[in-house]
C-alpha positions in Angstrom: 117.7 134.6 138.7 117.9 135.8 135.1 114.2 135.6 134.2 114.1 138.8 132.3 116.8 138.2 129.6 115.9 140.1 126.4 115.2 137.7 123.5 117.6 139.7 121.4 120.5 138.7 123.6 119.5 135.0 123.4 119.2 135.3 119.6 122.7 136.8 119.4 124.1 134.0 121.6 122.5 131.3 119.4 123.8 132.9 116.2 127.4 132.9 117.6 127.0 129.4 119.0 125.9 128.0 115.7 128.4 130.0 113.5 131.3 129.9 116.0 132.4 133.0 114.3 131.5 136.6 115.3 131.7 138.1 111.9 129.5 135.5 110.3 127.0 135.7 113.2 126.8 139.5 112.8 126.2 139.1 109.0 123.5 136.6 109.7 121.7 139.0 112.1 122.2 142.1 110.0 124.0 143.9 112.8 127.5 145.3 113.4 130.1 143.0 114.9 130.8 145.6 117.6 127.1 145.6 118.6 127.0 141.8 118.6 130.1 141.5 120.8 128.5 144.0 123.2 125.3 141.9 123.4 127.3 138.7 124.1 129.2 140.5 127.0 125.9 141.8 128.3 124.4 138.3 128.4 127.6 136.9 130.0 127.4 139.6 132.7 123.7 138.9 133.2 124.3 135.2 133.7 127.6 135.6 135.5 129.2 133.0 133.2 131.6 133.0 130.3 129.8 131.5 127.3 132.5 131.5 124.7 136.2 130.7 124.8 137.8 133.2 122.3 141.2 133.2 120.8 142.5 135.1 117.7 142.0 131.9 115.7 138.7 130.4 116.9 135.6 130.7 119.0 134.3 127.8 121.0 131.4 127.2 123.4 132.4 126.9 127.1 130.6 124.2 129.2 128.2 126.9 130.4 127.6 128.0 126.9 126.8 124.5 125.8 124.4 124.1 128.8 122.6 127.3 127.8 122.2 126.6 124.1 119.2 124.2 124.2 117.4 126.4 126.7 118.0 129.5 124.6 116.6 127.7 121.5 113.5 126.7 123.4 112.9 130.2 124.7 113.3 131.7 121.2 111.0 129.1 119.7 108.3 129.9 122.3 108.8 133.6 121.7 108.4 133.1 117.9 105.3 131.0 118.5 103.8 133.8 120.7 104.5 136.4 118.0 102.8 134.1 115.4 99.8 133.5 117.6 99.2 137.3 118.1 100.0 138.4 114.6 97.2 140.3 112.9 97.9 138.5 109.6 99.1 134.9 109.2 102.8 135.0 108.3 104.1 133.0 105.4 105.6 129.5 106.1 109.2 129.4 104.9 110.0 126.0 103.4 113.5 124.8 102.3 113.2 122.2 99.6 116.8 122.1 98.4 116.1 122.3 94.6 113.3 122.8 92.1 113.3 119.0 91.6 113.0 116.3 94.2 110.8 115.1 97.0 110.6 118.3 99.0 109.6 120.4 96.0 106.9 117.9 95.1 105.4 118.1 98.6 105.6 121.9 98.6 103.8 122.0 95.2 101.1 119.7 96.3 100.5 121.7 99.5 100.3 124.9 97.6 97.6 123.4 95.4 95.7 122.0 98.4 95.7 125.2 100.4 96.0 128.2 98.1 94.8 130.5 100.9 98.1 130.0 102.7 101.5 131.4 101.6 104.3 128.9 101.4 107.6 130.6 100.5 110.3 128.4 99.0 114.0 128.5 99.9 116.7 126.4 98.2 119.4 125.3 100.7 121.8 122.6 99.8 121.4 120.3 102.8 119.5 119.5 106.0 122.6 120.1 108.2 122.7 123.7 107.1 118.9 124.1 107.1 118.6 122.8 110.6 120.5 125.7 112.1 118.4 128.1 110.2 115.2 126.4 111.5 116.4 126.6 115.1 117.4 130.3 114.5 113.9 131.1 113.2 115.0 131.9 109.6 113.3 128.7 108.2 110.3 126.8 109.3 110.5 123.5 107.4 113.0 121.5 105.5 113.4 118.0 104.1 116.3 115.5 104.4 118.1 112.8 106.4 117.3 113.4 110.0 119.7 110.7 111.3 122.6 112.7 109.9 122.1 115.6 112.3 123.8 116.0 115.6 121.6 114.5 118.4 121.6 117.8 120.3 120.1 119.5 117.2 117.8 116.7 116.5 116.4 116.9 120.0 115.1 120.4 119.2 113.3 119.3 116.0 110.2 117.4 115.1 110.0 115.2 112.0 107.9 112.8 110.1 109.1 110.2 107.5 108.2 111.1 103.9 110.2 108.9 101.5 112.9 106.2 101.0 114.4 107.8 97.9 116.5 105.4 95.8 120.0 106.6 95.2 121.7 107.0 91.8 124.9 108.0 90.2 125.4 110.9 87.7 128.1 109.9 85.1 129.8 111.6 82.2 128.2 110.4 79.0 131.5 108.7 78.0 132.0 106.8 81.3 132.5 103.1 81.1 129.2 102.5 83.1 127.1 105.1 81.3 125.6 102.7 78.8 124.1 100.5 81.6 120.4 101.1 82.4 121.2 100.4 86.1 124.6 100.5 87.8 125.5 97.9 90.4 127.0 99.5 93.5 130.1 97.2 93.5 130.8 98.1 89.9 131.9 101.5 91.2 134.9 100.0 92.9 138.0 102.1 92.1 135.9 105.1 91.2 135.9 108.5 93.1 132.5 110.2 93.4 131.6 113.7 94.4 129.5 113.6 97.6 129.7 117.2 98.8 132.7 116.5 101.1 133.8 119.8 102.7 130.4 121.4 102.7 129.1 121.5 106.3 125.6 122.3 105.1 125.4 118.8 103.5 127.3 116.8 106.1 124.4 114.3 106.4 124.8 113.4 102.7 128.5 113.0 102.9 128.1 110.7 105.9 125.5 108.6 104.0 128.0 108.3 101.1 130.8 107.2 103.5 128.5 104.5 105.0 127.5 103.2 101.5 131.1 103.2 100.2 132.7 101.6 103.2 134.4 98.4 102.3 133.5 98.7 98.6 136.7 100.4 97.3 134.7 103.5 96.3 136.3 106.9 97.1 134.9 110.3 97.8 136.2 113.4 96.0 138.4 115.7 98.1 136.7 118.5 100.0 135.6 121.3 97.8 134.0 124.7 98.7 130.2 124.8 98.9 128.6 125.0 95.5 125.6 127.4 95.5 122.9 127.2 92.8 122.1 124.7 90.1 124.0 126.6 87.4 127.2 126.7 89.4 126.8 123.0 90.3 126.6 122.1 86.6 129.6 124.2 85.7 131.8 122.9 88.5 130.9 119.2 88.0 131.4 119.3 84.2 134.7 121.3 84.6 136.1 118.8 87.1 134.9 115.7 85.3 133.3 114.3 88.5 130.9 111.4 88.7 128.4 112.3 91.4 126.5 110.4 94.0 122.9 111.5 93.6 119.3 110.4 94.0 116.8 109.4 91.3 115.2 112.9 91.6 118.0 115.1 90.3 118.6 118.1 88.1 119.6 117.5 84.4 123.3 118.1 83.6 124.2 118.4 79.9 126.7 115.8 78.8 125.9 113.5 81.8 123.5 110.6 82.5 121.7 109.6 85.7 121.6 105.9 86.4 119.9 104.3 89.4 122.1 102.2 91.7 121.2 98.5 92.3 122.5 95.3 94.0 121.5 96.5 96.6 119.3 99.5 96.0 120.7 102.2 98.4 118.1 104.4 99.9 118.3 108.1 101.0 115.7 108.5 103.8 113.8 111.8 103.7 111.9 113.3 106.5 110.0 116.5 106.8 111.6 118.5 109.6 110.4 121.5 111.6 111.1 123.3 114.9 109.5 121.7 117.9 106.3 123.5 118.9 105.8 125.2 115.5 102.1 125.7 114.9 101.0 126.9 111.5 98.1 125.7 109.3 100.4 125.5 106.3 102.8 123.1 108.1 99.8 120.8 108.7 99.0 121.1 105.0 102.6 120.1 104.1 102.3 117.0 106.3 99.0 116.0 104.7 100.5 116.5 101.2 103.5 114.4 102.1 101.3 111.6 103.5 99.1 111.7 100.3 102.1 111.5 98.0 103.8 108.8 100.0 100.6 106.7 99.9 100.0 107.3 96.2 103.6 106.6 95.0 104.6 104.0 97.7 107.4 106.3 98.9 107.6 104.6 102.3 107.8 101.1 100.9 111.3 99.8 100.9 112.5 97.5 98.0 113.4 94.0 99.1 117.0 93.8 100.1 117.5 97.6 100.0 120.4 99.2 101.8 119.8 101.6 104.7 122.0 102.4 107.7 120.6 101.1 111.0 120.3 104.6 112.6 118.2 105.7 109.7 116.0 102.6 109.8 115.3 103.2 113.5 114.5 106.9 113.2 112.3 106.4 110.1 110.4 103.7 111.9 110.0 105.6 115.2 
């Protein structure tokens, strides 16, 4: 039985399984592709199973690879937890909060104020779907977003607690026909096409939420576009392309555009705090406490009457 598999081999396997691309996995692990391929072959030999189906065009998990993946993630999580438990100095907690505005950043700021003795390092990823892979790989500890939008197999490896039902909004060019309204009825967007991050796998949960909201309302989603990194680049691309954007009421300012809350019904973007199962760190506990305090103070977990929320989100947020 393969009880003595090196954690490095499992970490290599998980990286390739999540990227499904040897070059990207090697870049992620800061190693040479040749060394990464050699480690995959070593693991396959150790287990006596082929873990990946490789062609010149793509890489896919075999049935044995898919079976190994959740076990490998749990072993690595336990290994990381052991390292943390015996570390001479408390390591920083790495927190993805998407942007310098919004719910996640407010929770992070409050936690930093409450426990200044702990180090909470911010990262700014564009979506929970992308951050979840980084959490499972050990590159992130905590993120915020729509847990129902994740693949169930990934979700099973994570813990979460509800933080907020964040009302959704629309970002419009200042000259748009609806820009003068203080609130925009959802059905008034019929015939419009909105940017909702289609084509960006890191924000797949947001695109899925948009598709659910727009279904049957005659609202289109802008064609897939390469991932936009950074607030400055987002502002440039959105203004250049003249997009209207599906957003939330917590959003960055874009010159020449106005943010308007959506109503009739009020659509909600459910936000959870998400972390790797088994993660123990005092700063993680502080983050949860800060989230609970802010939710109570601002009524973040109170849903407006008649608000729109997909059933899977409703069930997970209530669980």
